[in-house]
N, C-alpha and C positions, 0 to 999 in steps of 0.2 A: 304413274311409275311405269304403266304396262307400255307405253309408248316410248319411254326414255331408252335413249341408246347407251350402252355402259361398254367402255372400252377397258379392257384389261391391261395392265402395266407391270411388267416384270420387275421384281426388287432389284434385282443385279446391278442394273445402271443407276440405281439410287443409293448403293450402300456408301459410298464415300461422303455424300452429304447429310445423309442418315447419322454417319460417324460424328460429323462436325457439329450436329444438334444434338448430341447426348448430353451435354451439360444443361440445358434448358428444358428439354422435353422428353417424353419417353419415348421408348423405341417405336411403338405403335403409332403415336402422333407424329414423330420424325417421318415416317413413311409418307402419309398424306401431305405434309409439309413440302417435302421433296417433290412429289408429284405436282404440286400445285405451282413450284418455282419453275420445274421443269418446262411446262405446258404454258406458263404465263398467264394463268387463271387464277380465280378467286377461290379461296378455300371458304366452304360454307361449314359451318360448325355451330353447335349448342353450348360449347365450352369457352366461356368468355375469358377464361385463364390464357389461353393460346393467343387471343387477340391482343394480351398485354406483353407477349414475348418480344423482345427488342431483337433488332438486326435480322429480321425475316424478309424474304425477297418476294413476297405473295399479298394479294389483297384478302382481307378477312370479311365475311358476311356472317354476322351473328343471328342464326336462325332462332324465332322465337315461337312458342307454342300458339296454337290456335285459341281463339276464346273459349273459354271453359267455365265461366262464372254460371252460377245457378240463374240469373236473370238474363243470359243470354248477351249480356254487354260485351263490347269489345274490349280488346287490351290482353296483356300478358298475364298469367297467374305470378305473382311475384313469388309465390311459395314453391311453385314448380320450379321456377329458374333457381331459387335458392336452392333447393334439394338437388337440382341437377348439377350445379357447381359445386355442391358438397360432395356428390357422389364422384364427381371428376376429380376433385383434389383428393378423396379418399384413395381412388384407384391409383392416382400418381404416387401418393405415398407409400401405397402398397408395394408399388414397382421399386421405390428407392429403397423399401425395407428390405425386399426381397435381395436387391443388388447389395445390400449390406451384409445381409446373412450369407449370399454366396461368397463376398470377400473374407468374413471372419471364419468361413469354412475353409478357404484356401489357406489363410494364415495360420488357422488352427493345424490343417494338415503338415504345413511346414514345420511348425513348431513341434508338434508330435514327431515328426521324422528326425528332428533334431535331436529330441531327446532320446530317441530310441537308439540314435546312433551314438549319443554320448554314452548311454547304459552299456553298449557293446562295447565301446573303447574302454571303459573303466571296470570292466569285468575283471576280477583278480586272476581268473584262469583263462589264458588263450587260447582256443580249442586246436589252431593250427601250431601252436608252439606246444602244446601238449602232444600232439600227434608226432611231432619231430623228436620229442624227448621218448616217446616210447620206442620209436624207430632206432634211435641211438643206442638206448638200453637193450633193446635185443639184439643188438650187433655186437655187445661187448662179451669178451670171454669171460667165463665165469670166475675166474681169480681176480678180477677187477671189480667184481659187483661186490662191495664192499659198503657197509653202512656211512663211510664218509665219501663215497663216490659223487662227484658233481657231475659227471657226464650221464646223460640220460635221466638225472633228477633235476638239474636247475640249468645245465647248458648243453651243447653240442657239441663245443670245441671251437677252436680259431680257425679262421679259412684265408689262408693266403692266396695273393693275386698270380695269375700265371697269364704271361703275354709277352709283348716285346717294350723292353725299357733302356734307357740308357745305360750303358756300361759303367762300371766303378772307375774312380780316379784315384783310389789308394790300393796299397798292395799289403795283403794281410797272409801272415802265416798261423794257421793254417787257414785255406779258404776252401769253401764246402762247394763251391762250384767247379765245374769240370775246367780242363786246362784250354778248351776252346772257348769260354765263357767271355773273355776280354778280346779274341781275335775277330770280331764282327763290328759293325758299324753300331749296331744294336743287339741285344740278345736277350733270351727267355730266362728269368730265373725267379725265385720264390719272393725274393724282397725289392726287385726292380734295381740292382745294382744300388747306386747313389740317388736316392729319390730328389734331392735338390737339384740334380742335373736335368731332370724335367722341366719343362715350360711351366711357369707358376699357374697359368690358366688352365692347362692339361691338368695339372697336378689338383687344382680346386675342384675342376669338373669331375674327375675321379673320385675324390672324397664327397663331393655332392650325390653322385650316383649312389655310392655304396650306402651312404646313410639315407637315402631315399629308399633302398632296399632293406631296411631295418638293419644294416650293419653298423658297428662302432669302427671306423677304420682309424688304424694306426700306420703313420708313415716310419719306415725304418731309414736311418742316415747315419752317418759316421760323426754327426755334430759338428761339422767345420762348415757352417753356414753363416751367410752374411745376412744382416738385418734387413737389408733392402729386398732380399728374396723373401722373407717370412713376411714382410709388409705386403709384397705383390701377391703372396698367396692367399692372404687372409682379406684383403681388401679388393673391392670391385674397382671398375673404371670410374665411377664417381666419388672414389675415396672412402666409402662406407664399406663396413665389415660384411662379406659374402659367406664367411664361415663364422658361426658362432663358438665353436670349438675345434680344436686342433690337438691330436695326440701324436707324439712322436716316442720312438724307441731309437735311442741314440748307444751306437757302440763303440766303446772306449777300451782299449787294452794296448799294451807295450808291443804288440806283435803288429800293429798297424803302422804302415811306414806311408810318409807323404803327407802327414797332416802339415798345414801351414803354421810355421813358428815352432815346430818340435817333428822333425822329418822322421826321426830316429828316437822314440821315448827309451830312456836308460831304465826306468822302471815305471810302476803303476801311480806313484805318488807324485810322477812329474806331471801326470796329465790331470791332477785335481783342479788347477785353475782352469783348464778347457772344459772340464765337466762343469765346473760352477758358472764359466761364462755361458754355457749353453743353457743351462736353468735360466739364467738371468734374462737371456734373450726371450724365452717362451713368457717370462713373468711380465717384461715389457709390453708383449702383445695385450695382455689383460690389462695394463697399467694405462696404455695410451688409447687402446683400440676397444677395450672391453670384451676381448676375445677370451674364453675360457682354455685353458691348456692344461696337457698332462704330460709328464715326462717319465719315459721307463728307462733304464740303465741296462745295457749289455754287456758282456764281458766273457771271451773266451778264456779258458783255464788249461794251462798245460803244466808239466813239472817244473817249468822255468819261473811261473809267477804264482804257483800254488799258494805259497807262503804268504803273498801279498794280499790274498783275498780277504782276510779280516780286517786290514787296512783300509780298503776300499769299502766295506759295509760301513765302518764307523765314520768315514768322511763323506761318503755319497750318500749315505742313510738320512745325513742331516743338512743336505744341500737344496733338498726340495725334490728329488725324484720320488714318485709314487710307486716304482718298483724297481727291485734290483734283481737281474738275471744273471746267472752264471752257469756257462757251457762248458763242461769238459771237452777237449779237443777229441775228435775222431778220426780214423784213417778214411775219410770220404771227400769227393771233389778231387782237386788239383794234386796228384801225387808229387809233382815237383815241389810244392810247399809243405811238406810233411817233415817237420824237424823234430828229432826225438822219439822216444818210445811213449806215445800217450797213454796206453793202457795201464802205465804207472801211475796214472792220475784217475781214481776212481769217485763215483758218487759219492760214497762216503767220505772220502778224504774232502770233498769240496763242501760237503754239508757240515762237517767238522770245522771248518773254516768260517763258513757263515755263522754258526753258533758262536764261534769265538768272537766275531766282530759284534754279533747282537748281544753278547753279554748273558746268554741263558740258553738252556737246552730248549731245542724246538721240536714240537710233534708235528711231522709232516703228514701224519695219516688222519688228522681230524677233519680235513677236507684234501679231498684227493682229485686230481685232475687227470685221468686217464691211469697207466699204470704208472707206480711210483719207481719201477726201475728207468724209466724214462723223464717223468716230472716229480718234483717235489715242491709244494707250494705251501707257505704259510701266511696267513694275513695277521696284521697286527699293527703296532706303531711304536715309533722311537718318542719315549718320555724322558728326559733327563739322560743318564748315562747307559740306558740299556733299552732294548726292544722289548716290548710287552705283547703276548699273543692275543688275538681277538678271542678265543677261546680255549680255555685249558683243558687238554685232552685227558687230563688226570680227574676232573671234576664231573662226575656223573649229570650234575645238573646241567652244566654247559653243553655236553652231548645231547642232552633232551632238548635244548634250545635249537641245536643245529638239525635234530630230528623233526621238530615241529616245524622249522623254516622249510624243509624239504617237503612236508606233507601238506602245507597250507599256502607257501609261496614259492614253492618250486617251478610251478608252471607259469608264475609271474615274469614277464619279460623285464628286467631293469635296463639292459643296454639298448640304448636308441630310444628309450620312452621319454617322452616329455616330462619335465618335473612336476607340472600340474597334473598330468593325467597319471602319472605314479603314485601321486599322493592321494588320488581319488581311489586307486586301486587298492594302495595299503589300507585306506581308510574302510572300504568295504570287506576287505579281507578280516580286519580286526575286529568289524561288526558281527561278522559270521562267526569266526573263532576268537573269542573273548582270551582265551590262553595265550594266544600272541603277545597280548599287551602284557599281562601277567608274568610271562616267561620272560620278556624283554625287560621289564623292570628288576625282576630279581638277578638276570644277568648283569644289568648296569650296576646294581649296588654291589656285586662280586667283584666287578671289574674295578670298581673304585676302590675297594678295599685292599685289592692285589696290588694296584699302582701305588696307592696312598695318597690321601687327600692333600698332603703338603707338598708331594712330588707334582701334583696337577696343578696345584697353585703356583708353583715356582717354574715350572717347565712348559714348554709348547709341545702339543701333541703333533707329530708329524707321522700322518699313516704312511706305512711303507710295507708292500708285500714282496716277499722274499722268495725268490725262485732258484730250482736248479734243474736245467733241460740238459739231458744227456743223449746226443747223437749216437747211433750206431755206426759200426764199420760197415763199408760197403761190401766187404767180403762174406758179411754175415747176411745182410740185407738182400743182397742179389739171388741166392738160391732161396731162400725163404719167401720172396716175393713172387718169383717164378711158380713155385708152388701153389701159393695161394692163387694166383691167376688159374691156374687148373682146377682148382676147388680141393687140393690134397693138404692134408694135414700131416705135417712132416713127423716121420718118426724119431728122428734124433732128437732128444731133449734140447738140445742148445737151440736148434733151428725151429723148434715148435715155441720156445720162448720167445725167439725172434718174432715169429708169426704172431702171438699174443701181444706183445708191444705194438706191432703194426695195426692190429684190429684195435687196439685203445688208444691209438694215435690222438692226441688232443690238438696237433697242428697239421691240418691237411692242406692240400694243394688244390685248388679248383681248376677244373677243365672244362670251360665253357663249350667247346665244340661238341662234347658228348655226355656232359653233365656229371662227370664222375668226380670224386673226391679222392685224391692219392696222398697217402702219409707222406710227411716231408721227409723221412729218410729214404722212401722209395723214390722220391723226386729226385733227390741228390744222388742217389746211387745208381739208380737204374734208367730213370727218364733223362735227366739233364745231358749226360755225355752225347747221347744220339741227337737229341733236340738240338744243342749248340753246336755240333758238328754240321748239321743240314744246315742251319743258319749261316754257318762260317762259308759255305758253298753259295747260298742264297745272298748273302749281303758282306762280301768280303770286303776288308779293309782296302782303302786306296793308298798304297805306298807312294810316298812323296820323297823327291831327293833334297833332304835337308841341309846338304853341303853348301857353303857359300860360294856364289859365284865367281868364277875368276875375274881378276881384274885385268883388262886389256892394257897390252904393253904399246905405246906408239913406237 
């Protein structure tokens, strides 16, 4: 051994061949095999197992131990060979066992990471949502911090889009957008003009992005949409659904001119077939493509159609709309389309009509969304001949159910949460707070008694949320908003009430360029006129000569 020359060989050039041998031998043995193959020499080893490995490119020479018998006779000690072979196999088994343990460790880490991620997703209380609720509650004026207030306790409000959209193709009186809104090729406004004028792919992409950011998007439309457009919206290029759920808010009232088949509606009842058709179009999406849908109904109310509100509630409430929203007209937007004294129609007048259509008195303070001077909301369902509230404001036990909901489930984000994840969150919340289950069961028994078992057995339950949303006049909003931008609280009681309503606005407009949220009334009254006037300069309409060409006379 003293006179033997030893050449050192680096492992880097051998790694590829060592990797190829990984399934047959250990990494240690693979290094020697790769060297022998690279130099074309024999591999001398006492491990007879290696000699039995197939598809190797080198010669093996099995080294036997020197004579070691007591009488000095020649020959290998079979016991030494057996022990050496056993030790070699034990070493190989140890390496394989260690490799398996490492693999199990990696799998275990991935499994544990998945378990921890699932645990975080199914927590009943989301930390980010909780922080957002706290910020919203802190920003509310004291007058709206009531026991039934939803803002800051379970929701932060609705967020409208603000950007460049196609202009509308109907004419409405009144119109909340400025007189420049339809004088450009495209214009900026709250609900995007008529959303069905958007390319279906662009429309679908916008909805997908909103949902990816935890929003539950709703597209506003006049409802005069073709089935082909709806199919193109929900289906991808492969003909399979790319959207699992779509929500539309369709605006129908007799002051909308240009609808196909009914250019100038004589009254609200004449629009019922068009309302029903729109609901049926959405039902078809679910029936044929498996796409879940939600339909809301919007209607502008003026002195001219106030007495028809009750009839719309009765008819539209049984068509399949999940929400009926009524908006008393205000002096905002294009003043050329103001017809009549809108101040003669108050929120109380509209709510009285809603109650007449529902067939019952409705307590809008059980659950409040912002300032009740702006929004009145009631959750319930049409069952039989009348509408039944979800919670009875005159029953202290129902109010206790509401309070427990805010306390234990207020910070649970229902909107945009997958059903399976939401079910797991509710289960964990119920296990932590058993009173949720007992209180819910008690509420269910009371609700069945109020409706009547016979009524439930003979009539379908149609969940419908009733809403009255009242915009403010631009003449009131402009000075109040200017003072708010300066951080000044108005001394005038009326302007101060306007500021309170703006602070508690449930429907805000997002401005991505600076990350601010602007109340809808401020957007329409203050910002829209300037923005649309600027767009009219940047994107003017191209005037075309529509006169027929003169015929040449020979």
